[in-house]
N, C-alpha and C positions, 0 to 999 in steps of 0.2 A: 146251763140255762141262763139266758141273759135277762137281767132285771131291768125294769123300765128306768130311764134316766141315767143308765150306765153304759157307756160305749164299750162294746166288746165284753160286757159282763164283769169287767174287772173294776173293783171299787176305787182303785187309784186313778182310773181314767174318767171318773165322773166329772162333770163340769164344776167349776168353782161355785157357781150358783147353787147347784145340787148339794155340794158339800156344805156350803154355808146354811142352806135351808135345813138340811138334816141336823146341823149343829144347833140351830135355833129352836127346833121342835122339842117340846117337853110334853110327853103324853100326847093328848090330842090338840092342845093349844099351841099356837105359834107365838113365840116371844118376839116383839118388835123392838128393833134397835133405833128406830126413827119414828117421827110422828109428823103429821101435817097440821099446820095451824094457818088460819087466815090472818093476814096482816093488812090493816087499813092505815094509811098515812094521810095526813091533812096538811094544808097550806104549803109551805116551802119544802116539807118533807117528801112530797110526791115526786120530787126530782130524784129521789133515791130508789124509786121503783123501777123495774124493768120497763123499757119504753112501751111495750105492748099493754102494760097495765096502768099507765099514768092517767089515762082518760077516766078510768073507774076509781082510781085511788086505792085499789085493793089487789092483793095477790095471794096465792096459796104458796106456802113455803114448807119444804121438807127439812126438818131440823132433827138433830140427834135427841134421843130420849134423855131427859134431864136438862134440856135446854132452858134458859132463862130469858126474861124480857131483854136483858142486855145482849145476850147471844143473838137474838133476832135483829136488834138494831145494828150490831157489828156486822152481821151477815149481809145486811142491806147496804153497808158502807156508811152508816151514820156514825160520825166520830163519837167515841166514848165520852169525850169531854163536853160534847154539846148537850145542853140541858134539854129535857123533854118531859112531857106529861104522858104517863102510860096508863092504859086501862086494859084489863083482861076480862072479857065477857061483861063489859060495861061497868066493872068495879075498879076503883083505884088500885094500882099495882106498883110495887117497888121494882127496882132494876134486877133484884135477885129472885124474883118470883118465878118458881118453876112452872113450866107449861105442860098441859096434857093435850092429847090428840083432840082436834076439833075446836080448841080454844080460839077466840077472836082477840087478837092483839091490836090495840088502837094506839097510835103514837101521834102526838101533837108537838110542834115546836113550842118554845116558851110563849105564853099568851100575854099580851099587853092590852091594857085598856085605858080609857080616859073618860073625861066628863062628857 
C-alpha cells in the first residue's frame, strides 16, 4: 500500500520536504525553524531594502528562529559597525533583542538635530 507523500510507498523515497516536515512535527503541532518579521527602514537606510520595497520603506523578512535585531540588519546588508536606532513593536530594542513571529522591526540611521 502506498502512503501519501511517498513515491513508490518506500520511506527512503519521500521528498526532502516530506522528510523535513515529518521531522519537525511533534504531536499535532508543527515546530517552526524560521519566522517572518516586518522590517521598516527610514532615511538613508531605505537603500538597503530590496528595490521593489524602497517606495514603501518596509519589507517582510523570513529569518531563523532565535534571530536578533542585529541579524536582521546584517541580513539586509547594513554594516554591523554602522550606528542605528532600533525599535521592536514600537519599543526601544538593543541589538541582541530576540525576535518573535510577527514582530515589527524599525531601524533608523543615527539622528542629528539642531537649533
